[in-house]
Every structure is written in structure tokens, then in C-alpha cells.
C-alpha positions in Angstrom: 0.0 0.0 0.0 1.4 3.5 -0.9 2.5 5.6 2.0 1.7 9.2 2.7 2.2 11.8 0.0 0.9 14.9 1.8 1.6 16.3 5.3 -1.1 17.7 7.5 0.0 20.1 10.3 -2.6 20.7 13.0 -2.8 22.1 16.5 -4.2 25.0 18.5 -4.2 28.5 17.3 -1.1 30.7 17.8 1.3 27.7 18.1 3.2 28.7 15.0 1.8 26.2 12.6 1.6 28.6 9.6 5.1 29.9 10.1 6.4 26.3 10.3 4.5 25.3 7.2 5.9 28.3 5.3 9.5 27.3 6.3 8.8 23.7 5.2 7.8 25.0 1.7 10.8 27.3 1.6 13.1 24.5 2.5 11.9 22.0 -0.1 11.2 22.5 -3.8 7.8 21.4 -5.1 5.9 21.9 -1.8 2.6 23.9 -1.9 0.6 25.1 1.0 -3.1 24.4 1.5 -4.9 26.4 4.2 -7.4 24.5 6.3 -9.0 27.4 8.0 -12.7 28.2 8.0 -12.2 32.0 8.2 -9.3 32.5 5.8 -11.7 31.6 3.0 -13.1 35.1 3.3 -11.7 37.9 1.2 -10.7 41.0 3.2 -10.5 39.2 6.5 -6.8 39.2 6.5 -5.3 40.6 9.7 -7.7 39.0 12.1 -7.4 35.5 10.6 -3.5 35.7 10.4 -3.7 35.1 6.7 -0.4 34.8 4.9 0.8 38.1 3.5 0.7 38.9 -0.2 4.5 38.6 -0.2 4.3 35.1 1.4 1.7 34.0 -1.1 3.8 35.2 -4.0 6.8 33.4 -2.6 5.1 30.0 -2.1 2.0 28.6 -3.8 -1.0 28.9 -1.4 -4.4 27.3 -1.9 -8.0 27.8 -0.5 -7.5 31.4 0.6 -9.9 34.3 -0.4 -12.6 32.0 -1.8 -15.8 34.0 -1.0 -16.9 37.4 0.2 -17.5 37.8 3.9 -21.2 38.4 3.3 -21.5 34.8 2.0 -22.0 31.5 3.8 -19.6 28.6 3.4 -19.6 25.0 4.4 -17.3 22.1 5.2 -18.8 20.2 2.3 -17.9 22.9 -0.2 -14.4 23.2 1.4 -13.8 19.5 1.1 -14.7 19.5 -2.6 -12.4 22.5 -3.3 -9.6 20.8 -1.3 -9.8 17.6 -3.2 -9.6 19.6 -6.5 -6.5 21.5 -5.2 -4.8 18.3 -4.1 -5.4 16.7 -7.4 -3.8 19.6 -9.2 -0.8 19.6 -6.9 -0.4 15.9 -7.4 -0.7 16.5 -11.2 2.3 18.7 -11.0 4.2 16.0 -9.1 4.3 18.2 -6.0 3.6 17.6 -2.3 1.0 19.5 -0.3 1.4 20.7 3.3 -2.1 21.3 4.7 -2.1 23.6 7.7 -4.8 24.8 10.0 -6.8 24.4 13.1 -10.4 23.9 11.8 -10.9 20.3 13.0 -14.1 19.6 11.0 -12.5 20.9 7.8 -9.4 18.6 8.4 -11.7 15.6 8.9 -13.7 16.5 5.9 -10.6 16.6 3.7 -9.4 13.3 5.1 -12.8 11.7 4.5 -13.4 11.0 8.1 -16.8 12.7 7.8 -19.2 13.4 5.0 -20.4 17.0 5.6 -24.1 17.6 5.0 -25.2 19.5 2.0 -27.1 22.8 1.9 -30.8 23.5 1.5 -31.0 27.3 0.9 -34.8 27.4 0.7 -35.2 25.6 4.0 -32.6 27.9 5.7 -34.3 31.0 4.2 -37.6 29.9 5.6 -36.2 29.4 9.1 -34.4 32.7 9.0 -37.5 34.6 7.9 -39.5 32.9 10.7 -36.8 33.9 13.2 -37.0 37.5 12.0 -40.7 37.6 12.7 -39.8 38.0 16.3 -42.8 36.4 17.9 -42.4 33.7 20.6 -43.6 30.9 18.3 -40.6 31.4 16.0 -38.0 32.6 18.4 -34.8 30.9 19.4 -36.5 28.9 22.2 -39.1 27.6 19.7 -36.3 26.7 17.2 -34.5 24.8 20.0 -37.7 23.0 21.0 -38.3 22.0 17.4 -34.8 20.6 17.1 -35.2 18.7 20.3 -38.2 16.9 18.9 -36.4 16.0 15.6 -32.8 15.5 16.9 -32.5 15.4 20.7 -28.7 14.8 20.5 -28.1 17.8 18.4 -30.3 19.9 20.6 -28.3 18.8 23.7 -25.1 20.1 22.1 -26.5 23.5 20.9 -27.4 26.3 23.2 -30.6 28.2 22.7 -28.7 31.4 22.1 -26.6 29.9 19.2 -29.2 30.7 16.5 -26.7 30.3 13.7 -26.0 26.7 14.7 -29.7 26.0 15.5 -30.8 27.1 12.0 -28.0 25.0 10.4 -29.1 21.9 12.4 -32.7 22.4 11.4 -31.8 23.1 7.8 -29.9 19.8 7.5 -32.4 17.8 9.5 -35.4 19.1 7.5 -33.7 19.2 4.2 -32.0 15.8 4.3 -34.6 13.9 6.4 -31.7 12.8 8.5 -30.7 14.0 12.0 -28.0 16.7 12.0 -26.1 14.8 14.7 -25.7 11.8 12.4 -23.3 13.7 10.2 -21.0 14.5 13.1 -17.5 13.1 13.5 -17.2 10.0 15.6 -15.3 10.2 18.8 -13.4 7.0 18.5 -13.3 6.1 14.8 -10.1 7.4 13.1 -9.3 5.1 10.2 -5.9 5.3 8.6 -5.9 7.6 5.6 -3.8 6.7 2.6 -2.0 9.7 1.2 -1.7 11.7 4.4 0.6 11.9 7.4 -0.6 14.0 10.4 1.6 16.0 12.7 0.6 18.2 15.6 2.4 21.3 17.0 2.2 21.5 20.8 3.2 24.3 23.2 2.6 24.5 27.0 -0.7 26.1 27.7 0.8 29.0 29.5 3.1 29.7 26.6 0.3 29.4 24.1 -1.9 31.7 26.2 0.9 34.3 26.2 1.3 34.0 22.5 -2.4 34.5 21.9 -2.3 37.8 23.9 0.8 38.9 22.0 -0.8 38.1 18.7 -4.0 40.0 19.4 -1.9 43.0 20.3 0.1 42.7 17.1 -3.1 42.5 15.1 -4.4 45.7 16.6 -1.0 47.3 15.8 -1.3 46.1 12.2 -4.8 47.7 11.8 -7.4 45.1 12.9 -9.8 47.7 14.1 -9.8 49.5 10.8 -10.1 46.2 8.9 -13.3 45.3 10.9 -14.7 48.8 10.5 -14.1 48.7 6.7 -15.8 45.3 6.4 -18.8 46.3 8.4 -19.2 49.5 6.3 -19.5 47.5 3.0 -23.0 47.5 1.5 -23.3 43.7 2.0 -21.5 43.8 5.4 -20.4 40.6 7.1 -22.5 37.5 6.9 -23.7 35.4 9.8 -20.6 33.1 9.8 -18.0 35.8 9.3 -19.5 37.9 12.1 -18.7 35.0 14.6 -15.0 34.9 13.7 -12.7 35.5 16.7 -11.7 39.1 16.9 -14.3 40.3 14.4 -17.3 39.5 16.7 -15.7 41.3 19.6 -14.6 44.3 17.6 -17.9 44.7 15.8 -19.3 45.4 19.3 -16.8 48.3 19.4 -17.3 49.5 15.8 -21.1 49.2 15.6 -22.2 49.8 19.2 -19.4 51.8 20.8 -18.3 49.1 23.3 -15.0 50.1 25.0 -12.1 48.9 22.9 -10.0 47.5 25.8 -12.9 45.3 26.9 -13.4 44.0 23.4 -9.8 43.1 23.1 -9.7 41.4 26.5 -12.8 39.4 25.4 -11.0 38.5 22.1 -8.0 37.1 24.1 -10.3 35.2 26.4 -12.4 33.6 23.7 -9.3 32.7 21.6 -7.7 30.9 24.6 -11.0 29.0 25.1 -10.9 28.1 21.4 -7.3 26.9 21.7 -8.3 24.6 24.5 -11.1 23.1 22.4 -8.7 22.6 19.4 -6.3 20.9 21.7 -8.9 18.4 22.9 -10.2 17.9 19.3 -6.8 17.0 17.9 -5.5 15.1 20.9 -8.1 12.4 20.6 -6.9 11.6 17.0 -4.4 8.8 17.4 -3.0 9.4 13.9 -1.4 12.7 14.9 2.3 12.5 15.7 3.0 15.4 18.2 6.0 17.7 18.2 6.3 19.9 21.2 8.6 22.5 22.7 8.5 24.9 25.6 10.6 27.3 23.6 10.1 28.9 20.1 8.1 26.8 17.6 11.0 27.1 15.1 12.8 24.5 17.2 10.3 22.0 15.8 11.3 22.5 12.2 13.9 19.7 11.9 11.4 17.1 13.0 8.7 18.4 10.7 11.2 18.4 7.8 11.9 14.7 8.4 8.2 14.1 8.3 7.8 16.0 5.1 10.8 14.2 3.5 9.2 10.8 4.3 6.0 12.0 2.5 8.0 13.1 -0.5 9.9 9.8 -0.9 6.7 7.9 -1.7 
């Protein structure tokens, strides 16, 4: 059986994954980078998603960035289809891909661990229209009650206040005739995937927490507030999904409603640290991931990752 051809680099946010992936591509000819990030698909959301700079993208081929406008929706199913196309093109050139990102569901969709549900725009539009009516029979509590009748497991996992997720769960359940929870990733089934080797980047939690705070400060220095304000001022604005992105959600409260900037930034750091913990748990339960850790700078992990990449390229 053929061994791995492509390398997948995963781990919590702010652990240096993207920088390491860029150095891998710089160090080996014929390596192309594939972003596996649910928010880097949006055009104009650059600073807050830590998107590779134009200079970096010109230096090394990058894929699956800037796919849609931030006013649009996007799905794991659509991402998986585009990723498969990109990988086929990379393989057609005789090159190797380094997939890098922290969106666990997107990683599993690309690997084929899950089959993401499709989209039913008419069903979704009907649910959104009903929610906008504002009466109690169509409010968030009613949506949650309806989901609990159709898919109790999904309802137990989704809070009443998470209307975006509630609508998506009902859209899939009603549109497909199959419970939304049945599409979810298994907690114990991680079949070997031909063509991919998975590595994880690990830093101590306290170090990762410090890096998150430093990164948020650097993003503000780079103009994040202006970026959010500019996106919000567009005629189409930001869509439901883009508005939930880390940093954007918090700064929209400042830009649109005048919330104190310091408090919004503190909330960004807090939520990002929570997100990093969830990412750590998600990827830690996957036995296929070979972990590389350091308590120092992530660059110290480059030699080990280069060995992993070279093993992929020998196939």
C-alpha cells in the first residue's frame, strides 16, 4: 500500500503552525501550502485571521484562501470539494502539499473521516424569515424545542442562544430527512488515511496563552480595528458566519455599538484561549497525529517536521 504523500500540520491557534509550514515550503522545492481554516476563505478578513501576507503568497503557492466574500456563507462540504480539487492539481504537478490549519471539522472533511451535510437554501431562508418575525412561536427557544423533537442529541449540544447553529441543524435535518447529529464526527473512529501523514504542534498552555495575547496586540497594531470597520461598512457587510469569527465578533461590538475597545480586546483574548483549548482536545483524541512539542520557540520543531515531510516526498 502506498504511504503518505501529503503532510497535514494541525494544533491549537497561535502555536506557530503557519510559520512552520511556510518554512517547510521554503526548504523543499515542489511543496505547496493548503490552508485548512474556516475563516481564511473570506476575502478581506486578513489581519484577524492571520492570513499569509501577499509577499508570502507570492513566494510559495498557497491554496484555499480568499474564496468568497465575507457576506456569503460557506460549508465544510464545499471546502472539502475544493480541497480535493486542489490536491489533485498539486499531485498532477508532481508536487507535495502541506495542509495547515486548526479547523478540525475541515481537516476531517478533507481526510474523508466525515461526510459533511449539503445545503438547503430554501429551508434555511424559511427558518431565518421565521426567526426575524420576532414572535415567541418562532424565536430561538421555539427553534430549539423543534430541534429537540427532531434530533435530541443535536439539541443537547447546541445552546438556545446559538441561533446560527440552530438554524443550520434544522436546515440539515429538515432538508435531508436525516438528523443533523448523524453527520457529526465519531469520537473513536479514526481510520488510517492513505496519502496523508498528520503531525501536531504543541506548546505548553501558559506559553500558548501568552502568544495569543501577543498576537491580538500585534493584530491591533497592524490595523485590525480598521479592517473590521471597513468590512462592516460594506453594503453587504459581514454574513452570519463571518461575524462570529474570533476578533471580528468582539470588535464589531466596538465599531457598531461603541463598546470600549479595551474590553473588546480582552474578550478576544479570552475567547481565543478557550478556542485553543477546544482545538487541543479535538486533535489530541486523534491517534493518527504525531505530536511535536517544545516549551521554547516553535522554530525548534522545524527539523522534526522536515523529516516528516521528506518521508512523504519519498513515496
